[in-house]
Backbone as numpy.savetxt, mean C-alpha at the origin, in Angstrom:
# Nx Ny Nz CAx CAy CAz Cx Cy Cz
-5.50 9.90 -17.32 -6.12 8.73 -18.58 -6.37 7.34 -17.12
-6.00 7.16 -16.00 -6.17 5.67 -15.52 -7.41 5.79 -15.06
-8.32 6.51 -14.84 -9.76 7.10 -14.32 -9.64 7.52 -12.85
-8.21 7.48 -11.93 -8.47 7.81 -10.69 -9.29 9.36 -10.60
-9.69 9.36 -9.52 -10.14 11.06 -9.05 -8.83 11.94 -8.25
-9.19 13.28 -8.97 -8.05 13.88 -8.88 -8.49 14.74 -7.39
-7.39 14.65 -6.38 -7.97 15.08 -5.28 -7.15 16.85 -4.98
-6.48 16.58 -4.93 -5.02 17.87 -4.81 -4.37 17.99 -5.76
-4.19 18.98 -6.69 -2.85 19.50 -8.06 -1.67 19.76 -7.00
-0.70 19.89 -8.18 0.41 20.77 -8.09 1.73 19.66 -7.47
2.79 20.11 -6.87 4.20 19.68 -6.26 3.73 18.79 -5.57
2.57 18.03 -4.87 2.32 16.90 -3.98 0.87 16.37 -4.91
0.66 15.93 -6.16 -1.36 15.80 -6.32 -1.37 14.39 -5.52
-2.72 14.21 -5.52 -2.85 13.42 -4.31 -3.85 12.99 -5.58
-4.23 11.02 -5.42 -5.22 10.87 -6.40 -6.11 9.65 -5.94
-7.03 8.96 -6.20 -7.89 7.94 -5.77 -8.66 7.01 -6.27
-8.93 6.12 -6.39 -9.75 5.22 -7.25 -10.03 3.88 -6.41
-11.34 3.72 -5.99 -11.38 2.38 -5.43 -10.69 2.09 -3.94
-10.78 3.08 -3.36 -10.32 2.91 -1.84 -9.04 3.21 -1.74
-7.70 3.26 -2.80 -6.80 3.81 -3.04 -5.91 4.74 -3.05
-5.72 5.56 -2.64 -5.38 6.92 -2.29 -3.45 7.02 -2.56
-3.20 7.67 -3.85 -1.74 7.61 -4.19 -1.38 9.30 -4.02
-0.80 10.19 -3.34 0.34 10.71 -3.24 1.62 11.00 -3.87
2.18 11.67 -4.74 3.33 11.75 -5.94 3.56 13.04 -4.88
5.20 12.64 -4.91 5.96 13.49 -4.18 6.93 13.61 -4.59
7.45 14.65 -6.01 8.69 14.81 -6.99 10.31 14.88 -6.33
10.07 15.85 -4.53 11.07 15.73 -4.33 12.29 14.95 -4.19
13.39 15.46 -4.71 14.54 13.92 -4.86 14.64 13.40 -3.37
14.49 14.34 -2.22 14.54 13.52 -0.93 13.81 12.42 -0.72
12.51 12.77 -1.07 11.15 11.99 -0.65 11.77 10.11 -0.93
11.40 9.54 0.05 11.35 8.04 -0.53 9.92 6.97 -1.14
9.96 6.52 -1.42 8.26 5.62 -1.06 7.97 4.74 -0.57
7.46 4.76 -0.26 6.16 3.97 1.37 5.12 4.10 1.46
4.20 3.62 2.55 3.76 3.52 2.36 2.88 4.52 4.14
1.91 5.46 3.65 1.59 6.75 4.49 0.75 6.27 5.24
0.09 6.41 6.76 -0.42 6.35 7.26 -1.04 7.03 8.11
-2.27 7.71 8.17 -3.06 8.98 8.98 -3.53 9.01 9.99
-3.23 9.38 10.89 -4.25 8.90 12.45 -4.10 10.32 13.16
-4.77 10.54 14.14 -4.15 11.95 14.85 -3.14 11.16 15.62
-3.23 10.45 16.14 -2.30 10.36 17.50 -1.01 9.23 16.88
0.25 9.00 17.12 1.02 7.39 17.12 1.11 7.08 18.47
1.48 8.21 19.12 2.14 7.24 20.64 1.50 6.46 21.36
0.85 6.04 21.37 0.65 4.48 22.00 1.37 3.23 21.05
0.42 3.67 19.70 1.62 2.31 18.50 3.15 2.56 18.73
3.27 4.20 18.60 5.19 3.80 18.42 5.58 3.01 20.13
4.93 3.16 21.01 5.34 2.42 22.22 5.27 1.02 21.98
4.18 0.59 21.33 4.17 -0.78 20.96 5.35 -1.60 20.09
5.63 -0.21 19.28 7.02 -1.04 17.98 7.92 -1.59 19.20
8.70 -2.69 19.09 9.82 -2.75 18.93 10.63 -1.66 19.04
11.45 -1.71 20.12 12.67 -1.06 20.01 13.78 -1.31 18.99
13.77 -2.24 18.33 15.18 -2.97 17.27 14.60 -1.22 16.34
13.52 -1.42 16.06 12.94 -0.10 15.10 13.06 1.15 15.81
14.12 2.19 14.75 14.21 3.06 14.66 13.52 4.15 14.35
12.61 5.12 15.35 12.05 6.18 14.90 12.03 7.60 14.76
12.86 7.49 13.82 12.95 9.15 13.11 11.64 10.42 13.04
11.70 10.98 13.79 10.77 12.09 13.97 10.84 13.67 12.45
9.49 13.35 12.01 9.50 14.38 10.59 8.35 15.38 10.99
8.06 16.14 10.29 7.46 17.51 10.12 6.28 16.93 11.13
5.24 16.03 10.22 3.94 15.44 10.22 3.95 14.24 11.28
4.85 14.24 11.82 4.58 12.67 12.33 6.17 11.62 12.60
6.58 10.54 12.41 7.28 9.68 12.16 7.53 8.96 11.20
8.79 8.34 10.74 9.25 7.54 9.80 9.66 6.28 10.57
9.04 5.00 9.96 9.94 4.20 10.38 10.02 2.74 8.92
10.42 2.30 9.16 11.01 1.19 8.43 10.61 -0.28 8.95
10.13 -1.08 8.66 9.83 -2.61 8.45 10.76 -2.96 8.76
10.55 -5.12 8.79 11.75 -6.06 8.69 11.87 -5.78 7.49
11.10 -5.68 5.97 11.58 -5.73 4.95 11.65 -4.72 4.30
12.18 -3.66 5.22 12.93 -2.58 3.92 11.86 -1.59 4.00
10.69 -1.45 4.15 9.07 -0.69 3.56 9.49 0.50 4.41
9.64 1.89 3.93 9.44 2.78 4.87 8.02 3.21 4.93
7.75 3.38 5.96 6.31 3.75 7.13 5.81 4.92 7.15
5.60 6.12 6.72 5.20 7.64 7.15 3.98 7.29 8.00
4.21 7.36 9.38 3.49 7.41 10.41 2.91 9.10 10.34
1.99 9.63 9.61 1.54 10.98 10.14 0.33 11.26 10.85
0.52 12.30 11.03 -0.37 13.03 12.94 -1.17 13.81 12.24
-2.35 13.94 13.04 -3.26 15.16 12.85 -3.53 15.65 11.30
-3.88 15.31 10.49 -3.50 15.86 9.16 -5.30 15.67 8.59
-5.25 16.67 7.72 -6.95 17.02 7.43 -6.76 16.18 6.48
-7.89 15.37 6.62 -7.76 14.06 6.02 -9.53 14.22 5.15
-10.13 15.04 5.48 -11.86 15.04 5.06 -12.04 14.25 3.35
-11.00 14.81 2.71 -11.30 14.11 1.76 -11.44 12.71 1.58
-10.88 11.84 2.32 -10.61 10.79 2.23 -11.44 10.03 2.70
-12.53 10.46 3.09 -13.74 9.84 3.10 -14.83 9.51 1.79
-14.46 10.68 0.48 -15.05 10.04 -0.59 -14.12 9.59 -1.18
-13.24 8.20 -0.92 -12.50 8.15 -2.03 -12.67 6.63 -3.08
-14.02 6.07 -2.31 -14.48 4.68 -2.52 -15.24 5.33 -4.11
-14.48 5.66 -4.91 -14.58 6.17 -6.15 -14.79 4.54 -7.21
-15.67 3.99 -8.57 -15.45 3.42 -9.27 -14.29 3.42 -9.09
-14.08 1.88 -10.02 -12.41 1.40 -10.24 -11.88 2.26 -11.31
-10.82 2.24 -11.33 -9.89 2.80 -12.29 -9.80 2.07 -13.74
-9.21 2.10 -14.39 -8.30 1.38 -15.68 -8.10 0.05 -14.92
-7.33 0.10 -13.64 -6.64 -0.60 -13.35 -6.88 -2.17 -12.67
-8.26 -1.87 -12.70 -9.11 -2.62 -11.88 -9.59 -2.81 -10.44
-9.54 -3.67 -9.75 -9.92 -3.39 -8.44 -8.86 -3.99 -7.66
-8.80 -2.43 -6.67 -7.54 -2.37 -5.74 -7.82 -3.22 -4.55
-6.54 -4.21 -4.10 -6.74 -5.26 -3.57 -5.91 -4.97 -2.42
-5.13 -4.34 -1.74 -4.00 -3.58 -0.74 -2.77 -4.10 -1.73
-1.58 -3.52 -0.81 -0.06 -3.76 -0.45 0.12 -5.09 -0.52
1.28 -5.25 -1.48 1.99 -6.74 -0.95 3.20 -6.69 -0.72
3.77 -7.05 0.35 4.84 -7.04 0.51 5.50 -8.35 0.47
7.06 -8.54 0.48 7.42 -9.90 0.24 8.32 -10.21 1.07
8.12 -10.93 2.67 8.93 -11.30 3.39 9.52 -12.32 3.79
10.90 -12.34 4.19 11.41 -13.33 4.65 11.43 -13.98 6.46
10.55 -13.12 6.76 10.28 -13.54 8.43 8.51 -12.59 8.57
7.82 -14.24 8.62 6.54 -13.63 8.29 5.88 -13.14 10.43
6.89 -13.96 11.16 6.84 -13.20 12.99 7.36 -11.97 12.61
8.10 -11.61 12.17 8.88 -9.97 11.91 8.00 -9.25 11.56
7.39 -10.10 10.48 6.24 -8.61 9.83 4.73 -8.64 10.59
4.36 -9.41 11.23 3.05 -9.24 11.54 3.69 -8.68 13.12
4.49 -9.19 13.72 4.87 -8.14 14.73 4.80 -6.77 15.09
5.79 -6.35 14.20 5.72 -5.09 12.94 4.57 -4.16 13.02
3.65 -5.06 12.45 2.45 -4.29 11.38 1.23 -4.37 12.86
1.45 -5.37 13.74 0.24 -5.28 14.61 0.64 -4.68 15.65
1.57 -3.67 15.27 2.12 -2.87 16.54 1.54 -1.02 16.22
1.24 -1.48 14.72 0.43 -0.22 14.32 -0.58 -0.28 14.15
-1.29 -1.47 14.28 -2.52 -1.77 14.29 -3.60 -2.60 13.58
-2.78 -3.14 13.04 -2.84 -4.21 11.73 -3.25 -5.52 12.42
-4.13 -6.52 11.62 -4.46 -8.13 12.40 -4.56 -9.02 11.22
-4.76 -9.76 11.51 -4.38 -11.04 10.39 -5.67 -11.41 9.76
-5.97 -11.44 8.83 -7.17 -10.98 8.37 -7.51 -12.46 7.27
-6.59 -13.28 7.00 -6.09 -14.12 6.16 -5.16 -14.41 6.04
-4.98 -16.10 5.99 -3.76 -17.14 6.10 -2.80 -17.38 7.33
-1.63 -17.56 8.00 -1.08 -17.30 8.58 0.15 -17.84 8.86
0.82 -17.46 10.19 2.56 -17.09 9.82 3.28 -18.66 9.47
2.46 -20.09 9.20 2.63 -21.13 8.73 2.36 -21.46 7.72
1.90 -20.39 6.62 1.14 -20.18 5.22 1.85 -19.57 4.22
2.27 -20.06 2.74 3.17 -18.95 2.40 2.42 -17.58 1.92
1.34 -17.19 2.45 0.77 -16.10 2.24 -0.28 -15.76 3.81
-0.12 -14.72 3.52 -1.20 -13.98 4.27 -1.39 -12.62 4.89
-2.53 -12.17 4.94 -2.94 -10.45 4.96 -3.52 -10.48 6.13
-3.13 -9.21 6.20 -3.59 -7.83 8.07 -3.54 -7.04 7.09
-4.99 -6.54 8.28 -5.70 -5.93 7.91 -5.96 -4.52 9.34
-6.08 -3.54 8.75 -6.47 -2.35 10.05 -8.09 -2.04 10.21
-8.02 -0.57 10.62 -9.63 -0.59 11.61 -10.31 -0.07 10.10
-9.02 0.56 9.50 -9.90 1.30 8.08 -10.04 0.16 7.31
-9.88 -1.11 7.38 -9.48 -2.21 5.96 -9.14 -2.22 4.88
-7.99 -1.09 5.58 -6.71 -1.67 4.43 -5.52 -3.19 4.46
-5.69 -3.52 3.27 -5.15 -4.57 3.73 -3.41 -4.69 3.00
-2.74 -5.43 3.49 -1.43 -5.85 3.24 -1.06 -7.13 3.60
-0.85 -7.38 2.12 -0.49 -9.32 2.22 0.98 -9.42 1.85
0.77 -10.18 2.61 2.54 -11.20 3.06 2.73 -12.25 1.96
4.13 -12.77 1.35 3.91 -13.59 0.85 5.63 -14.12 0.76
6.09 -15.04 0.81 7.34 -15.66 1.03 7.97 -14.93 -0.34
9.62 -14.88 -0.48 10.19 -14.32 -1.65 10.33 -15.13 -2.43
10.00 -14.58 -3.55 10.25 -15.37 -5.25 8.95 -16.09 -5.42
8.21 -16.04 -4.77 6.76 -16.84 -4.88 5.59 -16.24 -5.51
5.98 -14.70 -6.32 5.18 -13.94 -7.34 5.71 -14.44 -8.56
5.17 -14.78 -9.53 5.74 -14.82 -10.72 5.54 -13.57 -11.91
5.48 -12.72 -11.24 5.92 -11.68 -12.07 6.82 -10.34 -11.59
7.01 -9.13 -11.81 7.83 -8.56 -11.71 7.05 -8.09 -10.50
7.72 -8.07 -8.93 7.15 -7.17 -7.66 8.78 -6.34 -7.19
8.08 -5.34 -6.77 8.75 -4.15 -5.85 8.14 -4.05 -4.76
8.89 -4.52 -3.45 8.69 -4.00 -2.25 8.54 -2.42 -1.37
7.18 -2.37 -1.52 5.97 -2.99 -1.56 5.75 -2.67 -3.10
4.32 -3.23 -3.07 3.81 -3.30 -4.64 2.11 -2.95 -4.56
1.60 -2.38 -5.52 0.04 -2.05 -5.42 -0.76 -3.49 -5.85
-1.13 -3.82 -5.31 -1.71 -5.15 -5.72 -3.62 -4.77 -6.62
-3.68 -5.21 -7.70 -4.91 -5.04 -8.12 -5.50 -6.84 -8.75
-6.39 -6.91 -8.04 -6.69 -8.37 -9.01 -8.23 -8.02 -9.96
-8.44 -8.88 -10.78 -9.56 -8.79 -12.04 -9.86 -9.43 -12.55
-10.24 -11.04 -11.71 -10.52 -12.22 -11.83 -10.23 -12.28 -13.54
-11.15 -12.50 -14.53 -10.95 -13.21 -15.68 -11.12 -11.31 -16.84
-10.68 -10.48 -16.23 -10.96 -9.33 -17.00 -9.46 -8.34 -17.12
-8.33 -9.20 -16.92 -7.38 -8.68 -17.13 -6.36 -8.20 -18.73
-7.65 -9.02 -19.37 -7.47 -8.58 -20.82 -8.20 -7.75 -21.64
-9.26 -7.30 -20.86 -9.91 -6.13 -21.40 -9.39 -4.55 -20.56
-9.18 -5.22 -19.36 -7.97 -4.16 -18.64 -6.62 -3.37 -19.70
-6.01 -4.51 -19.98 -5.14 -3.79 -21.02 -5.27 -3.50 -21.93
-6.60 -4.07 -22.59 -7.15 -2.99 -23.68 -7.33 -1.97 -23.50
-8.07 -1.46 -22.47 -8.49 -0.29 -22.24 -7.23 0.85 -22.07
-5.95 0.55 -20.67 -5.20 1.02 -20.66 -4.26 1.47 -22.26
-4.04 0.17 -22.77 -3.61 0.55 -24.01 -4.22 1.55 -25.11
-5.61 1.86 -25.13 -6.27 2.74 -25.67 -5.84 3.71 -25.03
-5.55 4.39 -23.76 -5.39 5.31 -23.20 -4.06 5.96 -23.39
-2.82 5.18 -24.27 -1.54 5.34 -24.71 -0.86 5.10 -23.11
-1.01 4.38 -22.02 -0.62 4.31 -21.08 0.53 2.85 -21.47
1.91 3.17 -21.38 2.74 2.03 -21.23 2.68 1.12 -20.72
2.63 -0.16 -20.74 2.37 -1.56 -19.63 3.75 -2.20 -19.45
4.41 -1.80 -18.23 5.61 -2.76 -17.99 5.39 -4.21 -18.64
4.52 -5.10 -17.45 4.43 -5.82 -17.72 2.47 -6.54 -17.65
2.38 -7.53 -19.21 0.96 -7.46 -18.93 0.87 -9.01 -18.36
-0.24 -8.92 -17.13 -0.68 -10.25 -16.31 -1.26 -10.35 -17.07
-1.78 -11.67 -17.70 -3.16 -12.45 -18.65 -3.62 -13.65 -17.97
-2.55 -13.58 -16.90 -3.44 -15.38 -16.29 -3.66 -15.07 -14.56
-4.79 -16.22 -14.13 -4.59 -16.64 -12.51 -3.96 -17.12 -12.25
-3.42 -17.25 -10.78 -2.40 -18.26 -10.25 -3.45 -19.13 -9.22
């Protein structure tokens, strides 16, 4: 109903819109997190500081960043469908990346740079910054308690400029419940 394209149905459905890909895993043992797919993670795992535990999984590794966000490093998976994810925007609006509140910009930057992300906006001494990987996927970092609306770590972020009221109306028209209506810009 939000206008996402369905790539896979079944027990682990996969949806996409505007370069955002969401996999839903209803297994009681699964944990929410960010999944990054590459043919091989050996080089990045060597660069990851020793303080981060690396847990071997059936298709790669699981690590946690300094903000307690699960990061699934998946190896060698067939990802051909990912080439066609630049579909039109969903009713949620323009996908802007993932947002994470962090108590240590330096630790966050060190962790994510070891996984191939680089600073694209902001700086460590500012209240926010953005890191981006080779596929232009971005993660925004901000100081805790600086976001004026409901926030979970990590959060999927959409920026709609002046279209929030229109997007909210369209979502409501589809009968989709909204936890919090963001009707202003910062």
